[in-house]
C-alpha positions in Angstrom: 76.0 99.0 117.6 75.4 101.3 115.4 73.0 101.6 112.7 73.9 105.3 111.3 77.1 104.2 108.2 78.8 107.9 109.5 78.4 106.1 113.7 79.3 103.5 112.5 83.1 104.7 110.9 83.8 107.2 113.9 83.7 104.1 116.5 86.4 102.6 114.4 87.8 105.3 113.9 88.1 106.3 117.5 89.5 101.9 117.3 92.4 103.3 115.5 93.6 106.1 117.0 92.6 103.6 120.2 95.1 101.6 119.1 97.9 104.2 118.2 97.5 106.6 121.3 98.0 103.4 123.8 101.4 101.7 121.7 102.2 105.5 122.1 102.6 105.9 125.8 103.6 102.5 126.1 106.5 103.8 124.7 106.9 106.3 126.6 106.6 104.0 129.1 109.2 102.4 128.4 111.6 105.0 128.3 110.5 106.1 130.6 112.0 102.8 133.0 114.9 102.8 131.4 116.2 105.5 133.3 114.7 105.1 136.5 116.8 101.6 135.2 120.1 103.1 134.7 119.7 106.4 137.6 118.7 102.8 140.2 122.0 101.3 138.8 124.1 104.9 139.1 124.9 105.0 135.4 125.3 108.7 135.3 126.4 107.9 131.1 124.1 105.7 130.5 120.5 108.1 132.6 122.4 111.0 130.6 121.0 108.7 127.3 118.8 107.3 128.3 116.9 110.8 129.0 118.1 112.4 125.8 115.5 109.5 124.2 112.7 109.5 126.8 112.6 113.2 126.6 112.9 113.1 122.2 109.5 110.5 122.4 107.7 112.4 124.5 108.3 115.4 122.5 106.8 112.9 119.9 103.9 111.6 121.9 103.2 115.9 122.8 103.1 116.4 118.3 100.8 114.0 118.3 98.3 114.9 120.6 98.8 111.8 122.9 99.7 114.5 126.4 98.8 117.4 126.8 101.7 120.4 126.7 102.5 120.7 130.6 102.0 116.7 131.2 104.4 116.8 128.8 106.9 119.3 130.8 105.9 117.7 133.9 107.1 115.0 133.0 110.5 115.6 131.4 111.3 118.2 134.1 110.6 114.6 136.8 112.7 111.8 134.7 115.6 115.4 134.1 115.1 116.4 138.2 116.1 112.8 138.7 118.7 111.8 136.5 120.4 115.7 137.2 120.3 114.6 141.6 122.6 111.5 140.1 125.8 113.9 140.6 
């Protein structure tokens, strides 16, 4: 355990940020699963709506610094292409 005050603070801050990042990543995973479920059910309208929500969630996570912008772009692109393939 740290003895220096600044080191103790860094440990606390890291714990708080880790919990926040974990919660944000969980929301993204849930949104992606909803898109995948809609695709599995062949429901184009629901998939498009879920894609819109998932894209927003991923973009918000990127703005908070949880995902790198290229990672977010890749995730959105893959989801969008899978929804578009449904036709």
